[in-house]
C-alpha positions, 0 to 999 in steps of 0.5 A: 912376966914370961921370958922374951923369945930370942929375935931369931926364933921370934922371926921364924914364928912370924915367918911360919905364921905368914906362910901358913895358908890357914891364916888369912889377911883381914879386910878394912872392917877387921874381919878375916878375908872370905874365900871367893865364890867358885867361878865354875858354878858361880857360887851355886855348888852345882852346874847344869848338865848340857842336854840333860832331860828336864824334870817336869819341864821346869828344872834341868838336871844338875851335878855337883861342881867338880871345881869346888865339890859343892862347897860354893867357894874356890878354896884354891884362891883364898888370899894368903898373907903373901898375896896381901903383902904383895898387894899392899907393897905394889901400891906403896906409898899410896893407899894402905901401908900396913898389914893387919893380924888378928889376935885370935889368929895369932893365939890359935897359931902359937901361944908363945907368940901371942904371949910375947905380943902381950908382954913385949909388943914393941920387939914382937912387931919389929920382928914381924916388920922385918919378916914382911920385907922377905915377902916383898919382891925385889922389883917392887923395892927397886921401883919404890926406891927409884920413884920415891927415893924411899924404901917399902916400909910396911907396919904389922898392926894387931886388931881384935885385941880382947878387952878383958886382957888389956882395957884400962881407963886413962885414970886407972893407969899406974906404975905396973902399966909401964912398958905394958900393952894396954887398950885405951878407949877415949875421945880424940880432943886434939891432933897436930899435923903429921910431921917427919921425926928423925929415926936414924940420924946420919952424922959426918965427922968434921975431920975426915967426913966419916959417916956415923949412923945414930939411933935417935931418942924419941923426944930429943936429937942425940949426937954421937960422942966420938967417931966410930971409924978406926983411928979417928978421934973426932968429936965434932959432927955435922948432921946430914938431914938428906941422908938420915931416915925419917918416919911420919909422926903425929901427936894426939890427945885423947880424953876419957868419955865424960858419960862414964865418969863417977860423979864429981870426977873430971875426965883425964887426958893422955897424949898418944903418938901415932907413927908411920901408917897410923899417922893421920888415921883419926880426927878430933871428935873420933871415939877410938880404942887404941892399942899401944905401950905406956912409956915414961917421959922425963920431966924437967924443972929448969935444966934439972931432971925431976924424979917424977915422970910423965907418961904417954902412949905409943900407939901400935894400932887403932883397934876400932872406932867406937860409935862410927856405926855408919862405917860398920858393915852388917853381917848377912844375918843382920842385913836380912833382919834389917830388910825384914824390919823395913818391910813391916808396915808399922816400922815407923811406929816401932822406931818411934817407940824405941826412942826413949821408951820409958818416956810416956806419950810425945808421939809427934816429938819422937817421930820428928826425932826419928826422922832427924836421926835418918836425915835428908840427902846432902847435895852439891850442885854443879856450881859448887852450891851445897844444900844441907840434908841434916834436920835441925829441931828445937823443943820448947816447953814448960819445965819438967816435961822430959825434954833433957831426957829426949836429948840424951836419948837422941845423943846415945842413938846417933853415931856421934852424939855430943851433949852440951848445956847452954849456960855452961857453953861458950862460943869457943866451946861450941865451935873451936878454940885457938889454944897455945899450950905444951901440946902444940909445943908453943904454937897456936893450935885448934881444939874442936868444940861441940859442933865440930866433935858432933860432925856426922852425928847430932849436937844436942844443946840443952837450955839453949835459951840460957846462952849469951847472945854472942855465944848463940850467934856463933851457931848461925854459920854452923847450922846453915852452911855446916862449916865453922870459920876460924880467924884467930891468932894467925889461924885462918881455917874452915872446919866441917860441922856436918851435924844436926842440931837438937836443942831444948829451951824453957820459956822465960816465965815458966809457962808458954802463952800460945797467944803471944809470939815466940821470940819474947817468950824464949829469949832467942833471936828470930835469925836463929829460930828460923834456922830450925826446920821444925820445933815443938811447943810442949805444954803441961795441960791438966788432962785427967785421962792422960794424967792417970796414964802418965802417973802409972808409967812413972810409978811403974818405971820407978818400981821396976828400976828399983828392982833392977840391980845396976850392971846385972844382965836382964834375962828374958823372964824379967817381963816387967823390965822388958815392958820398959824397952822399945820394940827394937833393940838399941844395937839393931836400931843403931845399925838400921839407922846407919844402914839407912843413912847411906841411901840417897832416895830420889824424889818421884814426879808424883811426890814432887807435884804433891809437895809443890801443890801444898806449898803453892796452895798455902801461898795462894791463900795469902792473896785470896783473902781480904787485907785484914785477914792476910797471914803468911802461912809458909816461907821457902825455908819451910819448903826445904824442910818438907823436902828434908823430912820426906827424904828422911821418911823414905830412908826410914823405909829403906826406899830408893825413891821418895813416893807420895806416902813419904811426902804426905807424912812430911806434910802432916808433920809440917802442918802440925808445926805450922798450925799448932806451933806457929798458929798458921801465921809465920809473921806473927809467930816470929815477929809478933805482927798479926794481920791487923798490925800489918794493915795498920803499919801499911796504911798511915791513915789507919795508924793515925785513927788508931793513935787518936782512938787509943787516947781516950775520950779526953782527946790527944795533943797534936804534938803527941800525935807527931811523936807517936806517928814518928815512933810507930811508923817513921812519918815526918811532921809534914806528912802527919799534917797532911794526914790530919788535914785529910782526916778532918776533911773526910770527917773521921777526926775533929779538933775541938776548942782545946786543940785536942784531936778526937774521933768523930 
C-alpha cells in the first residue's frame, strides 16, 4: 500500500484539480459537460457575409466564424468546476448537494491523487470537501446560514470507477478488503427512512457550562470523560442537541444478483450506509453499483465484545444504476442508429425475432411480448382517475413448449425484470412483507416483494396456476390499480407496483381441450383471468412439416452451444453462432425500447374511428342473431386492451401518433385472441356458459323440458323435478307447479299413471 499523502499536499492537489480549466464537471449521466455551441455562428462554424454575391443563386458566400474559428463551440464558455460549485451552492439545500468527479479525469491529472483515492478514500474525499468550501462565495454561505440555520456542506462524489480495480462480489469479501475501496453490485432489498445522525456532539459540563465538542462514533453516542477547559475537572455533562452537528443518514440492504450465483448458493446480503447527499438516492428494487469503504462493526454477546466482527459498507458514491436503461441517454451515434432502425418497414419483425431467437416459431406470442415491452401510455385524468398503460399477458399451454424460456428472455430485456415461480411464491413475496429484525433496529419495516421490485419493468411469474388461491388474490389490486396497499403491524402504506405482469400456466390435466371453458382447465379464477389484456393457448399438435423444422432448430442449437466455450467472446467468423442471434443486438434492443417507452403517442381521429367501429360492430353482432345463437364477442375491458396494444405498436415505430395501421395491427392481435383463445364467445371461455345454456337459464320452460327430457324414457318423479329446478334455476315449488301445469296444457309434457313426468 502506498504512503499516505499529507493533508496539506492533498488539499493542494485538489485545489489545482478544481482550478484547472481542462477538467470539466460531469452531468447527471456521469459524462463530462460538453462545450456550448458558439452563439455567433449558432454551431455552424461559418457565418454569412452581409451583401455577399450568391453562387448559382442558391447559397450565400460564407466565412469562418471569428469567435470559434470554425470549431462550432464556444471554448471560452466551457463550464469549470468553479462554475459548477457556485451553481450547486446557490441552490443549497435544495437540488443536488454533491460535485461529481470522474476517475479518468483524476487519473489523468495526477497519478498520486488517483492512487490515494484508491487506497485512502475517506481521507482523500474529506480533503476535497474542505477545498470545495474555498470556491463558495461568502454571500451564499451567509444566506444559507440565515435562511436555513446550517452551513453549505457539499460532497465530492467519484464516478466512473473502473471495474477491474474495484469490483468484488459480496460473497467474496475477505479480511484484505477491510478499509479498502470496493465497488459492489447488487439489488436493493430494504431501506430505512432518512434520519439525522449526530456527527459532532456538543456537551456542556454541569459545573460551569463549559462547551466541549466531541466527534461521535458511527454507532454509539460517546460522551467526553473530562472537561477540556483549563482548571475544570467536571466529569458530568449535558448533551446540547440544538448546538450539535448532524448529518443525514440512511441504512440500505443490498443483495447479490440471484441469476449470477453458482448452483446451490444463496444470495448474500450486506448492509450499506448512505449519508449526506447520497441519502434517499435509491429505492428498494434498484440494481446499483456502489463505491465505498468496507469497515468492521463490533459484535456483542450480552455486554461482552466478541472477537468476531461484522462488516458493512460506508458508501461514497452510487456509480451507476444497472438496468435503469430508461434513464440512459443514447449517444448521438446510437440515437441515429435508433432512428434509422425505426424507419425500416420490417422493424416490428426484427424486434420480434430478436426476442429469444433460439426458440423456433411462436411468431404471434413473440409479437405480443414485444408490444408488452413497449407498453401503452399511462394516463391521469383531471378527476384523479388513473388509467394503466402496462400490458398484462398470460401464456397457457401444454408442458415443454418453452414458456419458461420466453419468460426469462422477457425479464432480461426489460429495464427491470423480476422472475418468480408460483409454487415457491407467497402473497408476502409477491407484494410486500412486514418484518421485524435487526435491520430495522427492532421496528417493523417493509420488505419489497416481486411486484414492487419490478415497478417500472416486467414481473414474470411462472406456473401461476400452482399458487394458492389466497396468494393469487393479492395480485388483483396490483394488476388493475398498480398499487399495493399494506395494513400490517401498525404499518399503513401504499406501494407503487407500476409493472406489467407476464405469467405462464399449465393445464390441470397436461393437455388443453379447446372445447371446454378455460378456468376449470388452468385452476385460475375468472376475476384474475379477466385482468389479463391478452393470453395465448399454446397447444402441442403434431405437424410433420413444423416438427421437421423444430427438430432441426433444437439439434442445431445443441450442436452450436456445445462448441461455444462459456465466457469466450464470439468473433464475426462464427457464422453458426451468429445464426442463433437475433437481427438486433441485445444492447441496442434494450436502448431502443427504453427510448420508445418515453414517447406518448396521441390517437388520430381515423384510428379512433377504426377501433370504435371494430368494437361496436362486434357488440352489434350480439343483437343481430337469434337468441339461441347469441354470443358475447367482446367486453369494454378488451376495448381498453386494444387501445394499449395500439399505443405500444405506435411506440415500436417511434411514432408520435397512433395511425390506422397501428390500430389495424392491434385489432389483428385482438382478433386472434378473441377467435382462437376465447372461441368467439367471452362468456363461454370465462364462465362455461354457451348460447344454449344461456337460453336455458333465461327461459324456465326450456329448463323444465330439458330436465324432464334428460330423465330418459322411464320418466322423472315430481319431487325430483322440484329439486332440479331449485338447484339449477333457483325456482320455488309454487313456480315449478305453475310451469308443470302450463306444460301439461300446452301438450309438451304429460303425467302417466305412475306419477312420472315425461315428454310427449
